[in-house]
C-alpha positions in Angstrom: 120.5 94.7 75.8 122.4 96.5 78.9 125.9 95.9 80.3 124.6 95.7 83.8 123.1 92.5 85.1 119.3 92.9 84.9 117.0 91.2 87.5 115.2 88.3 86.7 111.9 90.3 87.0 113.1 93.0 84.9 114.3 90.5 82.2 110.9 88.7 82.1 109.0 92.1 81.7 111.6 92.8 78.9 110.8 89.0 77.4 106.9 89.9 77.6 107.2 93.1 75.7 109.1 91.3 72.7 106.5 88.3 73.2 103.7 90.7 73.1 105.1 92.5 69.9 105.2 89.2 68.6 101.8 88.4 69.3 100.4 91.4 67.8 102.0 91.1 64.7 101.6 87.0 64.8 98.8 85.8 67.0 99.9 82.6 68.5 99.2 80.7 71.6 101.6 81.3 74.9 103.3 78.5 74.5 104.3 79.3 71.0 105.4 82.7 72.1 107.4 81.2 74.8 109.2 78.9 72.5 110.0 81.9 69.9 111.0 83.9 72.9 113.4 81.1 74.0 114.7 80.2 70.6 115.4 83.9 70.0 116.7 84.9 73.3 118.0 81.9 74.6 120.5 83.4 77.0 118.3 86.1 78.5 115.2 83.4 78.8 117.0 81.1 81.0 118.2 84.0 83.5 114.4 85.3 83.4 111.7 84.6 86.1 109.7 82.1 84.0 106.6 82.3 86.1 106.5 85.8 86.1 107.0 85.7 82.0 104.2 83.1 81.7 101.7 84.9 83.9 102.3 88.1 82.0 101.9 86.6 78.6 98.9 84.6 79.6 97.1 87.4 81.2 98.1 90.1 78.6 97.4 88.1 75.4 94.1 86.7 77.0 92.2 90.0 76.4 94.9 92.6 75.0 92.4 94.9 73.7 90.3 95.2 76.7 93.4 95.8 78.8 94.9 98.2 76.5 91.2 100.1 76.5 92.0 100.7 80.2 93.8 103.8 79.1 91.4 105.0 76.8 90.1 107.8 79.3 93.9 108.8 79.9 94.9 109.4 76.4 94.2 111.7 73.4 95.3 109.0 70.9 93.3 106.1 69.7 94.8 102.6 70.8 95.5 101.8 67.2 97.6 105.0 66.9 99.6 103.8 69.7 103.1 102.0 68.5 102.7 98.3 69.1 105.6 98.6 71.5 104.1 101.0 73.4 101.1 99.3 73.6 102.7 96.0 74.8 104.5 97.9 77.6 101.2 99.7 78.5 99.5 96.4 78.6 102.2 94.5 80.8 102.0 97.4 83.3 98.4 97.1 83.4 98.2 93.5 84.0 101.0 93.9 87.0 98.9 96.6 88.3 95.7 94.6 88.6 97.3 91.3 89.4 100.5 91.7 91.0 99.4 93.6 94.4 102.6 92.6 96.1 104.7 94.7 93.3 104.3 98.3 94.4 102.7 100.7 91.7 105.7 103.2 91.6 108.0 100.3 90.9 105.5 99.1 87.8 105.5 102.6 86.8 109.4 102.7 86.8 109.6 99.4 85.0 107.3 100.8 82.0 109.4 103.6 82.0 112.6 101.4 81.6 111.1 99.3 79.2 109.7 102.3 77.0 113.5 103.8 77.4 114.8 100.4 76.2 112.6 99.7 73.2 110.3 102.6 72.4 110.9 106.0 70.5 112.9 109.0 71.8 110.1 110.3 74.1 108.1 107.2 74.4 108.7 107.0 78.1 107.0 110.2 78.7 104.0 109.0 77.3 104.0 105.7 78.7 104.9 107.2 82.0 102.0 109.6 81.9 99.6 106.8 81.1 100.6 104.3 83.9 100.7 106.9 86.6 97.0 107.8 85.6 96.0 104.5 85.6 97.9 103.4 88.7 96.2 106.4 90.4 93.1 104.7 89.6 93.3 101.2 90.2 95.5 101.7 93.4 94.4 105.4 94.5 95.4 104.8 98.1 98.6 103.2 97.4 99.5 106.2 94.8 98.4 108.8 97.2 100.6 107.3 100.1 103.8 107.1 97.6 103.2 110.8 96.8 102.8 111.8 100.3 106.0 110.0 101.0 107.8 111.6 98.4 106.5 114.9 99.8 107.7 114.5 103.0 111.3 113.2 102.5 112.0 116.2 100.3 
């Protein structure tokens, strides 16, 4: 993956991308996805935040298509035209934006960008950034406005 030591939360997100990609190509239960991830990535799996990984997989796989549809108003592409890895990253970000209110929206956006750089195509991160930023601005409008104003005032 990377030579630098990644945080347990970032490892969880990374594993969630892999697990959701696996889920899309081979639908399984969350426990079966976790077994797959553990068996194929044991060194990473043991360092990840298991509770976070489980929650991401559970919430994302429960209604994957509906969560992905949250981006419909912000994308010119049909969902089926979005690469499966990008779909997984977008769904993880949406789940976090909706359910992990203690994690700041800008952090979730940045994590989605990093995942897209790690797993997506060459310019995938730009596409993911645009969509997650727009969804964050919709779901967490006041937080995003505060973050934007804070960035402006520190420049």
